[in-house]
C-alpha positions in Angstrom: -61.0 8.5 -29.1 -62.4 9.8 -25.8 -61.8 6.4 -24.2 -58.1 6.4 -25.5 -57.5 9.9 -24.1 -59.0 8.8 -20.7 -56.7 5.8 -20.5 -53.6 7.9 -21.4 -54.5 10.5 -18.7 -55.1 7.8 -16.1 -51.7 6.2 -16.8 -50.0 9.6 -16.5 -51.7 10.3 -13.2 -50.7 6.9 -11.9 -47.1 7.4 -12.8 -47.0 10.8 -11.2 -48.5 9.4 -8.0 -45.7 6.8 -7.8 -42.8 9.4 -8.1 -42.8 10.5 -4.4 -43.1 6.9 -3.3 -40.1 5.9 -5.4 -38.0 9.0 -4.4 -38.8 8.3 -0.7 -37.8 4.7 -1.1 -34.5 5.7 -2.7 -33.8 8.2 0.1 -34.5 5.6 2.8 -32.1 3.1 1.1 -29.1 5.2 1.9 -27.7 4.1 5.3 -26.3 6.5 7.8 -22.5 6.0 7.6 -22.1 7.1 11.2 -24.0 4.0 12.2 -21.5 1.6 10.7 -19.9 -0.1 13.8 -16.3 0.5 12.7 -17.0 4.2 11.9 -19.0 4.7 15.1 -16.2 3.2 17.1 -13.7 5.7 15.6 -16.0 8.7 16.0 -16.4 7.8 19.7 -12.7 7.3 20.3 -11.8 10.5 18.5 -8.3 9.1 17.7 -6.5 6.4 15.7 -7.1 2.9 17.2 -4.5 0.1 17.2 -4.1 -3.4 18.4 -2.5 -6.8 17.5 -4.3 -9.7 15.9 -3.5 -13.0 14.2 -3.9 -13.2 10.4 -3.0 -15.7 7.7 -2.2 -19.4 7.6 0.8 -19.0 9.9 -1.3 -17.2 12.6 1.3 -14.4 12.6 0.5 -11.5 14.9 0.1 -8.3 12.9 0.0 -4.8 14.1 -3.3 -3.2 13.2 -4.3 0.5 13.1 -7.4 2.3 11.7 -8.6 5.9 11.3 -11.1 8.0 9.6 -9.8 10.4 6.9 -11.3 13.6 5.7 -10.6 12.7 2.0 -12.1 10.4 -0.6 -11.0 6.8 -0.8 -9.4 7.6 -4.2 -7.4 10.5 -2.7 -6.2 8.3 0.2 -5.2 5.5 -2.1 -3.2 7.9 -4.2 -1.3 9.0 -1.2 -0.7 5.4 -0.1 0.9 4.6 -3.5 3.2 7.7 -3.7 6.1 5.5 -2.6 8.7 8.1 -3.4 7.2 10.4 -0.7 7.0 7.8 2.1 9.9 9.4 3.9 7.6 12.4 4.5 4.9 10.4 6.2 6.6 10.0 9.6 10.0 10.4 11.2 10.4 6.5 11.4 10.0 6.5 7.6 12.9 8.9 6.9 15.0 6.2 5.3 12.3 5.1 2.9 13.1 5.2 -0.8 12.2 3.4 -4.0 15.0 1.0 -4.9 13.5 -0.8 -7.9 10.6 -1.1 -10.3 9.6 -4.2 -12.3 6.5 -3.8 -14.4 3.8 -2.5 -12.1 5.6 -3.7 -8.9 7.5 -1.2 -6.7 10.4 -2.1 -4.3 10.7 0.2 -1.3 13.7 0.1 1.1 13.0 1.0 4.7 14.9 0.8 8.0 13.0 -0.1 11.2 14.3 1.0 14.6 13.1 -1.8 16.9 13.1 -1.2 20.6 13.9 -4.4 22.5 14.1 -3.6 26.2 16.8 -0.9 26.7 18.3 -1.5 23.3 17.3 -0.1 19.9 18.2 -2.3 16.9 18.1 -1.0 13.3 16.7 -3.6 11.0 15.9 -3.2 7.3 13.6 -4.7 4.7 12.8 -4.2 1.1 9.0 -4.4 0.6 7.6 -5.1 -2.8 4.3 -3.3 -3.4 1.7 -4.6 -5.7 -0.5 -2.3 -7.7 -3.7 -0.9 -6.1 -6.6 -3.3 -6.4 -10.1 -1.8 -6.4 -13.3 -3.6 -5.7 -16.6 -1.8 -5.2 -14.8 1.4 -4.4 -12.5 -0.2 -1.8 -8.8 0.0 -2.5 -6.3 -2.6 -1.3 -2.5 -2.1 -1.6 -0.4 -5.0 -0.5 3.4 -5.6 0.0 5.6 -8.5 0.8 9.2 -8.4 2.1 11.7 -9.7 -0.4 15.1 -8.9 1.2 16.4 -7.9 4.6 16.5 -8.7 8.2 13.0 -10.2 8.5 11.9 -13.8 8.2 8.6 -12.5 6.9 7.3 -9.0 6.0 3.8 -8.2 4.9 1.7 -5.0 4.8 -1.9 -4.6 3.8 -3.4 -1.1 3.3 -7.1 -0.9 2.9 -9.1 2.2 2.1 -12.9 2.1 2.1 -15.4 4.9 1.2 -17.5 6.2 4.1 -19.3 9.0 2.4 -18.7 11.7 -0.2 -16.0 13.4 1.9 -14.6 10.7 4.2 -12.9 7.3 4.0 -11.8 4.6 6.4 -8.1 3.7 6.4 -6.8 0.5 7.9 -3.3 -0.9 7.9 -2.0 -4.3 9.0 1.8 -4.7 9.4 3.8 -7.9 9.9 7.6 -8.0 10.5 9.1 -11.2 11.9 12.7 -10.4 12.8 15.4 -13.1 12.4 16.8 -12.1 15.8 14.9 -13.7 18.7 12.8 -11.2 20.6 10.0 -11.4 23.2 6.6 -11.3 21.4 5.4 -8.5 23.7 8.1 -6.2 22.4 7.4 -7.2 18.8 3.7 -6.6 19.3 4.2 -3.1 20.6 6.5 -2.2 17.7 4.1 -3.5 15.1 1.0 -1.8 16.4 2.9 1.5 17.0 4.3 1.2 13.5 0.9 0.6 12.0 -0.5 3.6 13.8 2.4 5.8 12.6 1.8 4.6 9.1 -2.0 5.3 9.3 -1.5 8.8 10.8 1.1 9.7 8.2 -1.2 8.8 5.2 -4.2 10.4 6.9 -2.5 13.7 7.6 -1.0 13.9 4.1 -4.3 13.2 2.5 -6.6 15.6 4.3 -6.7 19.4 4.6 -5.3 19.5 8.1 -3.6 17.0 10.4 -5.3 15.3 13.3 -8.1 12.8 13.9 -11.5 13.1 12.3 -14.1 13.5 15.1 -17.3 14.0 13.1 -18.6 13.4 9.6 
């Protein structure tokens, strides 16, 4: 009996001794979100960043924009799927409206003022949005052009968690007009449009408008 009690006591002491080690290991496993290269780049820039890059099999040049948002990924994704409120995101979105629903697909009509040299041309496209896809906490909302003045239209909205209070929002926008236009003008319109889209969703999702400069 004495030997049994000694063995039980020894096991209990050993388990207790392991607790701080396990807790410390768990604490060390959580990475610092500010050290993520994409997050660090945005914190240093203190603004929304945008550029153009090629995506897809056609090597089309998309407008890309990204920003940190003071809101959870779920909150930002909810804003991104409130299609009936898109006209409130930015002045360029004032014509946006839902024109159809088919199952879990949503058709959104939008007009795009495109600046080509000294002229501004109003083009339109109906974008069909697919439902939000979630994988490991990251949300992806995708749309394709189905009708309008574009050869091809494509939008990808991605929202990734950063920490308990912040998320990373990226948007890639492709609009290939049927009218011939210099690629440099199209590039500028796409990256500016992507930035307007990002800023609109960001400001509508967080407590106050403006860039996130710290976590």
